[in-house]
ZAMARGU-4260 file (C-alpha; in steps of 0.2 Angstrom, whole numbers, plus 5000, padded with zeros to 4 digits):
<rodrens>
0) 5310/5459/5766 | 5318/5449/5755 | 5308/5439/5742 | 5307/5423/5730 | 5301/5430/5713
5) 5295/5415/5700 | 5299/5420/5684 | 5285/5411/5673 | 5269/5401/5673 | 5279/5386/5670
10) 5290/5388/5686 | 5272/5385/5694 | 5266/5368/5683 | 5277/5362/5668 | 5265/5369/5653
15) 5276/5366/5640 | 5270/5352/5631 | 5252/5358/5632 | 5258/5375/5626 | 5264/5366/5609
20) 5249/5356/5608 | 5239/5371/5610 | 5250/5379/5595 | 5244/5364/5583 | 5227/5367/5586
25) 5230/5386/5584 | 5238/5382/5565 | 5223/5371/5562 | 5210/5382/5564 | 5218/5398/5554
30) 5221/5386/5543 | 5240/5384/5542 | 5249/5368/5538 | 5261/5368/5550 | 5265/5355/5565
35) 5277/5357/5578 | 5285/5341/5583 | 5293/5340/5599 | 5310/5344/5593 | 5305/5361/5582
40) 5298/5367/5598 | 5311/5363/5609 | 5324/5373/5597 | 5311/5388/5597 | 5310/5389/5617
45) 5329/5397/5617 | 5319/5414/5613 | 5303/5422/5622 | 5288/5427/5612 | 5275/5415/5606
50) 5267/5429/5592 | 5288/5430/5588 | 5291/5412/5588 | 5274/5412/5575 | 5281/5428/5565
55) 5298/5419/5563 | 5292/5404/5557 | 5280/5412/5544 | 5295/5419/5537 | 5305/5407/5536
60) 5293/5397/5524 | 5288/5413/5514 | 5269/5414/5521 | 5262/5432/5527 | 5252/5426/5544
65) 5243/5439/5556 | 5255/5431/5571 | 5245/5440/5586 | 5230/5433/5579 | 5235/5415/5578
70) 5244/5418/5595 | 5228/5425/5601 | 5222/5406/5596 | 5233/5396/5604 | 5232/5406/5619
75) 5213/5403/5621 | 5216/5386/5616 | 5229/5382/5630 | 5218/5393/5644 | 5203/5379/5640
80) 5213/5365/5641 | 5223/5368/5658 | 5205/5373/5665 | 5198/5354/5657 | 5215/5345/5661
85) 5219/5351/5678 | 5237/5357/5684 | 5249/5351/5699 | 5262/5362/5708 | 5282/5356/5701
90) 5290/5350/5714 | 5295/5358/5728 | 5283/5374/5723 | 5269/5373/5735 | 5282/5369/5751
95) 5295/5384/5746 | 5279/5397/5745 | 5275/5391/5763 | 5288/5390/5768 | 5295/5408/5762
100) 5276/5414/5770 | 5282/5406/5787 | 5298/5416/5786 | 5291/5431/5781 | 5300/5431/5766
105) 5289/5439/5749 | 5282/5428/5736 | 5279/5435/5718 | 5278/5430/5699 | 5285/5440/5688
110) 5280/5433/5670 | 5279/5445/5654 | 5264/5432/5648 | 5245/5440/5648 | 5237/5439/5664
115) 5224/5429/5657 | 5235/5415/5656 | 5241/5418/5674 | 5224/5416/5681 | 5223/5402/5669
120) 5235/5393/5678 | 5231/5399/5697 | 5214/5394/5695 | 5220/5375/5689 | 5232/5374/5702
125) 5219/5380/5715 | 5218/5376/5730 | 5239/5371/5732 | 5244/5387/5724 | 5231/5404/5724
130) 5233/5423/5720 | 5233/5424/5737 | 5249/5416/5738 | 5259/5431/5730 | 5262/5447/5734
135) 5266/5453/5717 | 5260/5450/5702 | 5268/5457/5687 | 5262/5452/5669 | 5261/5460/5651
140) 5250/5473/5657 | 5260/5481/5668 | 5277/5481/5659 | 5279/5485/5639 | 5297/5475/5637
145) 5296/5457/5637 | 5311/5446/5642 | 5325/5444/5642 | 5322/5463/5644 | 5323/5464/5662
150) 5311/5477/5664 | 5298/5466/5676 | 5313/5464/5688 | 5317/5480/5689 | 5297/5486/5690
155) 5295/5472/5702 | 5312/5477/5714 | 5305/5495/5713 | 5287/5489/5719 | 5295/5478/5732
160) 5304/5492/5739 | 5321/5480/5738 | 5335/5480/5731 | 5341/5466/5717 | 5353/5457/5732
165) 5338/5452/5742 | 5330/5444/5728 | 5332/5426/5723 | 5320/5423/5705 | 5316/5406/5698
170) 5315/5404/5679 | 5313/5388/5668 | 5321/5396/5651 | 5336/5404/5647 | 5327/5421/5641
175) 5321/5424/5659 | 5336/5420/5667 | 5343/5433/5655 | 5332/5445/5661 | 5333/5443/5679
180) 5353/5442/5678 | 5353/5458/5668 | 5344/5465/5684 | 5354/5460/5697 | 5345/5447/5703
185) 5351/5429/5708 | 5344/5415/5697 | 5338/5397/5701 | 5336/5389/5687 | 5322/5373/5687
190) 5321/5369/5668 | 5306/5363/5661 | 5304/5344/5653 | 5306/5354/5637 | 5321/5366/5644
195) 5329/5354/5648 | 5344/5352/5638 | 5347/5372/5636 | 5362/5382/5642 | 5359/5389/5661
200) 5377/5392/5663 | 5371/5411/5667 | 5359/5405/5683 | 5367/5405/5698 | 5365/5389/5702
205) 5352/5374/5692 | 5340/5361/5702 | 5328/5349/5695 | 5315/5349/5710 | 5314/5366/5723
210) 5322/5364/5740 | 5312/5379/5752 | 5328/5376/5765 | 5339/5380/5750 | 5329/5395/5744
215) 5326/5401/5759 | 5344/5402/5764 | 5349/5411/5747 | 5337/5424/5750 | 5341/5427/5767
220) 5359/5426/5769
</rodrens>
């Protein structure tokens, strides 16, 4: 059975600006005189990992910061904001999942964020998109190496009993594209509002909304 693998929570719902707001609120809670404006944040999104971004920013300012603690606060703030604001699936997501189920195509979510973040997104998206829509959920607790390492995808392929050429990944950032391509998986780039200007040339194709017909043709050909 072939598979479509959504590669991040932001391929399901565009959370990028909410994430940036959560970073800034976490900085305030930790007494840091930092504020990431949108231009700052766009530049940082070319790398994966929020705690890493915090640590790198601290190093650039010469400050000593517990990056993991700040990131944990940011994640809590993000989940609260998400649940309070609600969420709507990105264009074509709900239709693609429904069409895949109708064609016998497995749908998975392959991310290296925390399970708490995954749960918050799926809670916010219900009933449009729910946990039962995904035959496979990979998160940070399951694979130790974050993207752009290919570990998340190689684990998913093995867990599904598939080969890389029977899978299509949907990714919204260049680190995710690098992870999937390193695992030999075809990638549809589906940029979010804050990654639209990034270089997705390594992806098989780039789309602004998901076309379930084209995706399913690609995964079953």
